[in-house]
C-alpha positions, 0 to 999 in steps of 0.5 A: 750917959757918960759917953757915946759913939757914932759910926758908919757901917759898910758892906765890909767895913765900919768907920768911927765918926765921932766918940765923945764922953764926959771929961769928968770920967777921963780917969776911966779912959772912956776914949780908949774904951770907945775906940776898942769897942768900935773894933770889937763891934766891927769884928762881931759883925764880921767886918773885914776893916775898921777905920778908926778915924784920924790918926796923925803920926808923931802927934801924941793926941792920937797915939792911943789908937796905936794901942790896937797894935801897929802891925794891924794898922795901915795908912794911905800913902797920899803920893801913890794912893796905896794903903801900906802897913803903918809900921812901914810908913813910919820907917 
């Protein structure tokens, strides 16, 4: 076993809880693969939404999550409680 993923499944969504992998395999980009696999599995299960876990804008450690395509990502506006396109939130 070189990597694993834990997720929750709801009626219309999935949520990535924890992905981890052996750091000796970092050159194979297992973190990105596990992220993409979570999206693929949500689609295959007919889920409407997939929550990829924490995303922090302007924090390079999370930038790999933008690889799904910023036009497909939304963020919760803490001030209004409304989900907005991430591109709009980033200005």
